[in-house]
C-alpha positions as CSV (number, residue, x, y, z in Angstrom):
1,M,73.9,130.0,-65.2
2,H,76.6,132.0,-65.1
3,G,78.7,134.2,-67.8
4,Y,79.1,138.2,-68.1
5,V,75.7,140.2,-68.5
6,E,75.8,142.8,-70.6
7,R,74.6,145.8,-69.4
8,Q,72.5,148.7,-71.0
9,A,74.4,150.8,-69.2
10,E,78.1,150.3,-70.4
11,P,77.4,152.5,-74.2
12,V,76.3,154.8,-72.0
13,V,78.9,155.2,-70.0
14,L,81.4,155.1,-72.3
15,K,79.5,158.0,-73.7
16,D,79.6,160.1,-71.1
17,L,83.0,159.3,-69.9
18,R,84.1,160.8,-73.6
19,N,81.7,164.0,-72.3
20,F,82.4,164.6,-68.9
21,P,85.0,164.9,-66.4
22,I,83.6,162.8,-63.9
23,V,81.3,159.7,-64.3
24,A,79.1,158.8,-61.5
25,I,77.1,154.9,-61.1
26,L,75.2,154.9,-58.7
27,G,73.1,151.8,-57.6
28,P,72.7,149.1,-54.3
29,R,75.5,147.2,-53.7
30,Q,75.9,143.8,-55.6
31,C,74.2,144.7,-58.3
32,G,76.8,144.8,-60.9
33,K,78.5,147.9,-60.4
34,S,82.2,146.9,-60.3
35,T,81.5,144.5,-62.7
36,L,80.8,146.6,-65.4
37,A,84.1,149.0,-64.4
38,K,85.8,146.4,-64.7
39,K,84.4,145.3,-67.8
40,L,85.0,149.4,-69.3
41,K,88.8,148.5,-68.4
42,G,89.3,146.1,-71.4
43,K,87.9,149.3,-73.3
44,I,89.9,152.0,-71.9
45,E,93.7,152.6,-72.5
46,S,94.5,153.1,-69.3
47,F,92.3,152.5,-67.1
48,I,92.8,152.6,-62.9
49,Y,90.4,150.6,-60.4
50,I,90.8,152.3,-56.4
51,D,88.7,150.3,-53.9
52,L,88.2,152.6,-51.0
53,E,87.1,149.5,-49.0
54,S,90.5,148.2,-49.2
55,P,93.2,149.7,-46.6
56,S,96.0,149.5,-48.8
57,D,94.0,151.0,-52.1
58,Q,93.4,153.9,-49.2
59,R,97.0,154.3,-48.7
60,K,97.7,155.3,-52.6
61,L,95.5,158.2,-52.2
62,G,97.0,159.3,-49.2
63,D,97.6,162.3,-51.3
64,P,94.9,162.5,-54.2
65,E,96.0,165.4,-56.3
66,L,99.9,163.6,-56.4
67,F,98.1,160.2,-57.4
68,F,95.8,162.1,-59.6
69,G,99.4,163.8,-61.0
70,A,101.2,160.8,-61.3
71,N,97.9,159.0,-63.5
72,K,97.0,161.9,-65.4
73,N,96.5,160.4,-68.5
74,S,94.8,157.5,-66.8
75,I,90.8,157.2,-65.9
76,I,91.1,156.5,-62.7
77,C,87.7,154.2,-61.4
78,L,86.7,155.3,-57.4
79,D,85.0,152.3,-55.9
80,E,82.3,152.7,-53.0
81,I,82.9,156.7,-53.0
82,Q,80.2,156.9,-50.3
83,L,82.9,156.0,-48.5
84,S,85.2,159.4,-49.0
85,P,83.1,162.1,-49.3
86,G,86.3,164.0,-48.8
87,L,87.3,163.2,-52.3
88,F,84.6,165.9,-54.1
89,P,86.2,168.7,-53.1
90,I,89.5,167.3,-54.0
91,L,88.2,166.2,-57.4
92,R,86.8,169.1,-58.4
93,S,90.5,171.6,-57.9
94,I,91.4,168.8,-60.2
95,V,88.9,168.5,-62.7
96,D,89.2,172.3,-62.7
97,R,92.8,172.4,-63.5
98,T,93.2,169.7,-66.4
99,G,90.1,170.6,-67.5
100,R,90.1,167.2,-68.9
101,K,87.2,164.6,-70.3
102,G,87.0,161.4,-68.3
103,Q,89.4,161.7,-65.6
104,A,87.2,159.4,-63.1
105,L,84.6,157.0,-62.8
106,I,82.8,156.9,-59.5
107,L,80.8,154.0,-58.1
108,G,79.2,154.2,-55.5
109,S,76.4,152.5,-53.4
110,A,73.9,155.5,-51.9
111,S,71.8,158.0,-54.1
112,R,72.9,161.9,-55.0
113,D,71.1,162.6,-52.7
114,L,72.4,160.9,-50.0
115,I,76.1,161.9,-51.7
116,R,74.7,165.8,-52.3
117,Q,76.9,167.3,-50.0
118,G,80.1,166.4,-51.8
119,S,79.2,166.1,-55.0
120,E,77.6,169.7,-54.9
121,S,81.1,170.9,-55.4
122,L,80.9,168.4,-58.8
123,A,77.5,170.6,-60.9
124,G,78.5,171.0,-63.7
125,R,81.1,168.2,-64.2
126,I,79.9,165.2,-63.3
127,S,77.0,162.7,-65.2
128,F,75.2,160.6,-62.8
129,I,73.9,156.9,-64.2
130,E,71.5,154.1,-62.1
131,L,72.6,151.2,-62.2
132,T,69.6,148.4,-61.5
133,P,69.5,145.1,-60.6
134,F,69.3,143.2,-64.3
135,V,66.1,144.6,-65.7
136,I,64.0,141.9,-67.7
137,S,65.7,143.2,-71.3
138,E,69.3,142.7,-70.1
139,I,69.0,138.4,-69.4
140,T,65.3,137.8,-71.9
141,G,67.5,137.0,-74.5
142,M,69.7,134.2,-71.9
143,P,69.4,130.8,-72.9
144,H,67.2,128.7,-70.3
145,Y,65.7,132.4,-69.0
146,D,63.2,131.3,-67.2
147,L,60.3,134.6,-66.0
148,F,59.4,132.9,-63.1
149,M,62.9,132.2,-61.7
150,H,63.5,135.9,-62.4
151,W,60.3,137.1,-60.8
152,F,61.2,135.1,-58.0
153,R,65.0,135.4,-57.3
154,G,65.1,139.0,-58.6
155,G,67.4,140.9,-60.1
156,Y,71.0,141.3,-58.2
157,P,73.1,139.2,-60.3
158,E,74.4,136.4,-57.7
159,S,70.8,136.2,-56.8
160,F,70.0,135.2,-60.5
161,L,73.0,133.6,-61.3
162,A,72.7,130.7,-58.5
163,V,73.0,127.4,-59.4
164,D,69.9,126.8,-57.5
165,N,67.4,128.0,-55.4
166,D,68.5,127.2,-51.9
167,L,72.2,129.0,-52.8
168,S,70.3,132.2,-54.4
169,N,67.8,132.3,-51.3
170,R,71.0,132.4,-49.0
171,W,73.2,134.8,-50.5
172,R,69.7,137.6,-50.3
173,Q,70.1,136.8,-46.5
174,N,73.4,137.0,-46.5
175,F,72.7,140.4,-48.8
176,L,70.1,141.5,-45.8
177,R,72.0,140.9,-42.9
178,T,75.0,142.6,-44.4
179,F,73.1,146.1,-45.6
180,I,71.1,146.3,-42.1
181,E,74.6,145.6,-39.9
182,R,77.4,147.1,-42.5
183,D,76.3,149.5,-45.0
184,I,74.2,151.5,-43.2
185,P,75.9,152.1,-40.2
186,Q,79.5,152.9,-42.8
187,L,76.8,155.8,-43.9
188,G,78.4,157.0,-40.6
189,I,74.0,156.5,-39.1
190,R,72.8,155.7,-36.1
191,I,70.5,152.7,-36.3
192,T,69.8,149.9,-34.2
193,A,70.0,146.8,-36.3
194,Q,67.5,145.4,-35.4
195,N,64.9,148.1,-35.4
196,L,65.9,148.3,-38.9
197,R,65.6,144.4,-39.6
198,R,61.6,144.8,-38.1
199,L,60.6,148.0,-40.6
200,I,61.7,146.4,-43.6
201,T,60.3,143.7,-42.4
202,M,56.8,145.0,-42.2
203,L,57.7,147.3,-45.6
204,A,57.6,143.8,-47.3
205,H,54.0,142.7,-45.1
206,N,53.0,145.2,-46.7
207,Q,54.2,145.7,-50.6
208,G,52.5,147.5,-52.5
209,Q,50.1,149.4,-50.2
210,L,49.4,153.1,-48.9
211,L,52.6,154.3,-46.4
212,N,50.5,154.3,-42.8
213,S,53.9,155.9,-40.7
214,S,51.9,156.5,-37.4
215,K,50.8,152.5,-37.7
216,L,54.5,151.3,-38.5
217,A,56.1,153.9,-35.6
218,A,53.3,152.3,-33.0
219,S,54.3,148.7,-33.7
220,L,58.1,149.6,-33.5
221,G,57.8,151.9,-30.6
222,V,59.7,155.0,-32.1
223,S,58.3,158.2,-33.6
224,Y,56.7,159.0,-36.8
225,H,59.3,160.9,-38.1
226,T,61.4,158.2,-37.4
227,V,59.8,156.0,-39.7
228,R,60.4,158.5,-42.2
229,D,63.7,159.4,-41.7
230,H,64.1,155.1,-42.2
231,I,62.2,155.0,-45.0
232,D,64.4,157.7,-46.8
233,L,67.6,155.8,-45.9
234,F,66.1,152.8,-47.6
235,E,64.9,154.9,-50.6
236,Q,68.4,156.5,-51.0
237,T,70.5,153.2,-51.2
238,Y,67.9,151.9,-53.9
239,V,65.9,149.5,-51.7
240,V,62.6,150.6,-51.5
241,R,60.5,152.9,-53.7
242,T,57.5,154.8,-52.7
243,L,55.0,155.9,-56.1
244,P,53.6,159.2,-55.2
245,P,49.8,159.1,-56.1
246,Y,48.8,161.0,-59.4
247,D,46.6,164.2,-58.8
248,G,46.9,166.1,-62.2
249,N,44.6,168.3,-60.3
250,L,41.6,166.6,-60.9
251,K,38.4,167.6,-59.6
252,K,38.6,164.4,-57.6
253,R,38.8,163.8,-54.0
254,T,42.1,161.3,-54.8
255,I,44.8,159.3,-51.6
256,K,47.3,161.6,-51.0
257,S,49.7,158.8,-49.3
258,P,52.6,157.2,-51.1
259,K,52.8,153.1,-52.0
260,V,55.5,151.5,-50.7
261,Y,57.7,148.5,-52.3
262,I,61.2,146.6,-51.6
263,R,62.4,146.9,-55.2
264,D,64.0,143.9,-55.7
265,S,61.3,141.3,-56.1
266,G,63.9,138.4,-54.7
267,L,64.8,140.8,-51.8
268,L,61.0,140.9,-51.2
269,H,61.2,137.2,-51.1
270,A,63.8,136.9,-48.9
271,L,62.1,139.4,-46.1
272,L,59.1,136.8,-46.4
273,E,60.9,134.4,-46.0
274,I,59.1,132.6,-49.1
275,A,62.0,129.7,-50.1
276,D,60.5,128.7,-53.9
277,F,58.1,130.0,-56.1
278,N,55.4,127.5,-55.2
279,G,55.7,129.0,-51.7
280,L,54.8,132.2,-53.2
281,L,51.7,131.3,-55.5
282,G,50.5,130.6,-51.9
283,H,51.2,133.2,-50.4
284,P,49.5,136.6,-49.7
285,V,51.6,139.1,-51.3
286,Y,51.6,136.9,-54.7
287,G,49.6,139.6,-56.5
288,A,51.8,142.7,-55.3
289,S,54.9,140.5,-55.7
290,W,54.2,140.6,-59.8
291,E,53.1,144.2,-59.4
292,G,56.3,145.3,-57.6
293,F,58.1,142.8,-60.0
294,G,56.2,144.9,-63.0
295,I,57.1,148.8,-61.5
296,E,60.4,148.3,-61.4
297,N,61.3,146.4,-64.2
298,I,59.4,149.0,-65.9
299,L,60.4,152.4,-64.1
300,S,63.9,151.1,-64.2
301,E,64.0,150.8,-68.1
302,L,61.8,153.5,-69.0
303,E,63.7,156.7,-68.4
304,G,62.0,160.2,-68.9
305,W,58.8,158.8,-67.6
306,R,57.1,159.7,-64.2
307,G,55.2,156.8,-62.3
308,F,52.4,157.5,-60.0
309,F,49.3,155.3,-58.9
310,Y,46.1,157.0,-58.9
311,R,43.1,156.4,-56.2
312,A,40.4,158.1,-55.7
313,S,37.8,158.1,-52.6
314,S,35.3,156.8,-55.2
315,G,36.9,153.4,-55.0
316,S,38.9,154.6,-59.0
317,E,41.9,153.0,-58.9
318,I,45.2,152.8,-61.5
319,D,47.9,150.4,-60.1
320,L,50.6,153.1,-62.3
321,I,50.4,155.9,-64.2
322,L,53.2,156.8,-66.7
323,A,53.7,160.1,-67.5
324,R,55.2,162.5,-70.1
325,G,55.0,165.5,-71.4
326,G,50.9,165.4,-72.5
327,K,51.2,161.7,-72.4
328,K,49.8,159.5,-69.7
329,I,49.9,156.2,-69.8
330,A,47.8,153.5,-67.8
331,V,49.4,150.2,-66.6
332,E,47.0,148.3,-64.0
333,F,49.5,144.6,-62.5
334,K,47.3,141.2,-62.6
335,S,49.2,138.2,-62.1
336,S,46.9,135.8,-63.5
337,R,47.7,134.4,-67.3
338,A,43.6,135.3,-68.0
339,P,43.1,138.6,-66.1
340,D,40.3,140.7,-65.1
341,V,40.0,143.7,-63.9
342,T,37.8,145.8,-61.1
343,R,35.0,148.7,-62.6
344,G,36.9,150.9,-60.2
345,F,40.1,150.4,-63.1
346,W,36.9,151.3,-66.2
347,R,36.2,154.4,-63.9
348,A,39.7,155.2,-63.0
349,L,40.5,155.3,-66.9
350,E,37.3,157.8,-67.2
351,D,39.0,159.7,-65.0
352,L,42.1,160.2,-66.4
353,S,41.3,160.5,-70.2
354,T,44.4,158.8,-70.5
355,T,46.8,158.3,-74.0
356,E,46.7,154.4,-73.5
357,A,45.8,151.8,-70.7
358,W,47.4,148.5,-70.9
359,I,47.2,145.3,-68.4
360,I,50.1,143.7,-68.0
361,A,50.0,139.5,-67.1
362,P,52.7,136.9,-67.7
363,V,50.9,136.2,-70.9
364,D,53.2,134.9,-73.7
365,E,51.4,137.4,-76.5
366,P,49.8,141.1,-76.2
367,Y,46.1,141.4,-77.4
368,S,43.6,143.8,-77.1
369,I,39.9,143.7,-75.3
370,K,37.1,146.0,-75.0
371,N,37.5,149.8,-75.0
372,N,41.2,150.3,-76.7
373,V,42.9,148.2,-73.5
374,K,45.8,146.0,-74.4
375,V,47.1,142.9,-72.2
376,S,50.5,142.0,-72.4
377,G,53.9,140.6,-70.4
378,I,56.5,143.2,-69.3
379,S,59.0,142.5,-72.2
380,D,56.6,143.5,-74.9
381,F,55.1,146.2,-72.7
382,I,58.3,148.2,-72.5
383,L,59.3,147.2,-76.2
384,H,56.2,149.3,-77.3
385,M,57.2,152.1,-75.1
386,K,60.8,152.6,-76.1
387,S,58.9,152.4,-79.4
388,I,56.7,155.6,-78.4
């Protein structure tokens, strides 16, 4: 597989460049931000790409105000902005002086929380767009698309498009090594690579389970707060997702800890050293891997919906609650083609008075079961949700 994959973010970026002075595309390393920016170059009359990891490109910005002044009719693309946070106040003064829309496109591998100190000065002048690895609706139309291959390899372009599983596995192992040994230290954070690797591997073994920071801290020989700080860092670099519990002022005693997921299923399988799909089928993480794969695709695609899980001390439980306005949609994940749900699922539906309920399984066609609950694949569910 090869070739450019149309990204859903592309029209959003072009629209925002017409309406905001600065547009930021944020997302994990290697998810396709630079590729998308270079694709936009062909659609924008004057576009200058600056890689802040390149010494020669850094020298061009020795005097940023002079550089922007000399290229005042161009869109300047600054890649890896988190490496040069000192540029933010300069960008603000340039934007305020000229008042022009579409002055800069900035790309960053850290969340807006992590670059907040710099970007705070740009409030009202900047639009943030998150780019994830490939989501299901971006690639299902590709010739020979295979859901199980996407699930196994994950959505990072180099991993998903690799010629075989061996190359995909090697790419993911190299990504993890670079992320831990180079990307985290580049953010100015001093944590031993060994401890980070051990923690992220432990999180992979606990995919989809309640976060027990005290237990992880004891295993690593560090404090509870250190573990929480490290997990925050993984979240802010788009590698880990914590899913909060749903409370909703119910009169039930609910679990208070979040659930934790490695966001990309391919990285999860690399951390657990699962070599191919047959290895995943026989692995204890199989069901949790499907759950994480589904949650990541759904939450990445459904803008405006907030995600929670629900678990009461009575045993009532639902993997994902999607909430927006007054709507509550219950989503349960089952990795079997003939899914069956527990009594806890039906009890949870009664507790929550949900608008709709769905069971997401690797099935070809959606169908209904009792009590107005539908079984569906991920793609059909996302299409339905986008039509609401």
